[in-house]
C-alpha positions as CSV (number, residue, x, y, z in Angstrom):
1,M,172.8,64.6,-102.1
2,K,174.8,66.5,-105.2
3,R,176.7,70.1,-104.1
4,V,178.7,72.1,-107.3
5,I,179.0,69.5,-110.6
6,G,180.8,72.5,-111.9
7,M,181.8,75.4,-113.2
8,G,178.8,78.1,-114.2
9,G,181.2,80.9,-114.8
10,I,183.0,84.4,-113.5
11,F,182.1,87.2,-113.3
12,F,183.8,91.2,-113.0
13,K,183.3,94.2,-112.5
14,A,185.4,96.4,-115.1
15,K,184.9,100.7,-114.9
16,D,184.5,100.2,-119.6
17,P,183.7,96.7,-120.2
18,K,183.1,97.8,-123.5
19,A,186.4,98.7,-123.6
20,I,187.7,95.3,-121.4
21,Y,186.0,93.2,-124.5
22,E,187.3,95.0,-127.3
23,W,190.8,93.4,-125.0
24,Y,190.0,90.3,-124.5
25,R,188.8,89.3,-127.7
26,E,192.1,91.0,-129.4
27,H,194.9,89.5,-127.5
28,L,193.5,86.7,-126.2
29,G,190.4,85.2,-128.6
30,I,187.6,85.5,-126.2
31,E,184.6,87.4,-128.8
32,S,183.1,90.2,-127.6
33,S,179.4,89.3,-125.9
34,P,177.8,89.0,-122.2
35,D,177.7,86.5,-123.0
36,A,180.8,84.8,-124.2
37,G,182.1,81.8,-123.0
38,A,184.0,77.9,-123.1
39,M,182.0,74.5,-124.5
40,W,182.8,71.5,-123.2
41,R,180.5,68.1,-122.6
42,A,180.3,66.9,-118.9
43,A,181.6,63.7,-118.2
44,D,178.3,61.6,-116.7
45,N,176.4,63.7,-120.0
46,P,178.2,63.8,-122.9
47,E,175.0,63.9,-124.8
48,I,175.1,67.5,-123.7
49,P,177.1,70.8,-124.5
50,V,177.5,73.0,-121.3
51,F,179.3,76.7,-120.6
52,N,180.9,78.1,-118.9
53,V,180.2,82.1,-118.9
54,W,182.6,85.2,-119.3
55,S,181.2,88.3,-118.3
56,I,181.7,91.6,-117.3
57,F,180.3,94.5,-115.8
58,P,179.4,98.4,-114.8
59,Q,182.0,98.9,-112.2
60,E,178.6,100.2,-110.5
61,T,177.2,97.3,-111.1
62,K,174.3,96.3,-108.1
63,Y,174.0,92.5,-109.1
64,F,176.4,91.4,-106.2
65,D,175.6,93.4,-103.7
66,P,175.8,93.4,-99.7
67,S,179.6,91.9,-101.9
68,Q,182.1,95.3,-102.3
69,S,184.7,91.9,-103.7
70,S,184.4,93.0,-107.6
71,F,183.9,90.1,-109.1
72,M,181.7,86.8,-108.9
73,I,181.5,83.0,-108.9
74,N,179.1,81.2,-110.4
75,F,178.3,77.7,-110.3
76,R,176.5,75.2,-111.2
77,V,174.5,72.6,-108.9
78,D,172.4,69.3,-109.4
79,D,169.1,70.2,-106.8
80,L,169.4,74.2,-106.1
81,D,166.4,74.6,-103.3
82,G,167.6,71.8,-101.0
83,L,171.3,72.8,-101.4
84,L,170.1,76.8,-99.9
85,K,168.2,74.2,-97.4
86,A,171.6,72.2,-96.1
87,L,173.1,75.6,-96.6
88,R,170.7,77.6,-94.5
89,E,171.2,74.6,-92.0
90,E,175.4,75.2,-91.7
91,G,174.5,78.7,-90.7
92,V,175.6,80.4,-94.0
93,Q,174.6,83.7,-95.6
94,V,171.9,82.0,-98.0
95,D,169.9,84.9,-99.4
96,D,166.2,84.9,-99.3
97,K,165.9,85.9,-103.7
98,V,165.9,82.7,-105.7
99,E,165.2,83.9,-109.3
100,R,164.2,81.1,-111.7
101,C,163.7,81.9,-115.8
102,D,163.9,80.1,-118.7
103,Y,167.4,78.7,-118.8
104,G,167.9,78.0,-114.9
105,N,167.2,78.7,-111.2
106,F,169.2,80.9,-109.6
107,G,169.9,81.6,-106.4
108,W,172.9,83.6,-103.6
109,I,175.0,82.6,-100.6
110,M,178.0,84.3,-99.2
111,D,181.4,82.9,-98.2
112,P,182.8,84.0,-95.1
113,E,184.6,86.5,-96.5
114,G,181.7,88.4,-97.9
115,N,182.2,87.5,-101.8
116,R,179.2,86.8,-103.0
117,V,178.3,83.3,-104.8
118,E,175.4,83.1,-107.5
119,L,174.5,78.9,-107.7
120,W,172.8,77.9,-110.9
121,E,170.6,75.0,-112.0
122,L,170.1,74.0,-115.1
123,P,167.2,73.2,-116.4
124,K,165.9,70.0,-116.5
125,S,166.2,70.0,-120.2
126,G,169.6,70.5,-120.0
127,A,170.5,74.4,-121.8
């Protein structure tokens, strides 16, 4: 079973997300929007474009909980349910919550230092 197949995105907390988006737009040319990202093509399936999400959350967000970290990495995976099962068997702390929506399925784990990691299985139609 493939585990991680790519980087999904990076999320971090900021005291003033709107101002930080503006700073990145002004100085680095990254457009201000919660779903700003870079488009690219996967080597094993070049006809399907893929993107990386870059998102800034308010400092008080609970989305990263129970982690106390100010960032969270999102990895794309091929088989979310299979991977979560394997990780549980390996003793990894796996969140019981799994979110299923139109743009994919999401699960979460914690690394040994308490950082929350989001796992994202794209819809089979390729988002």
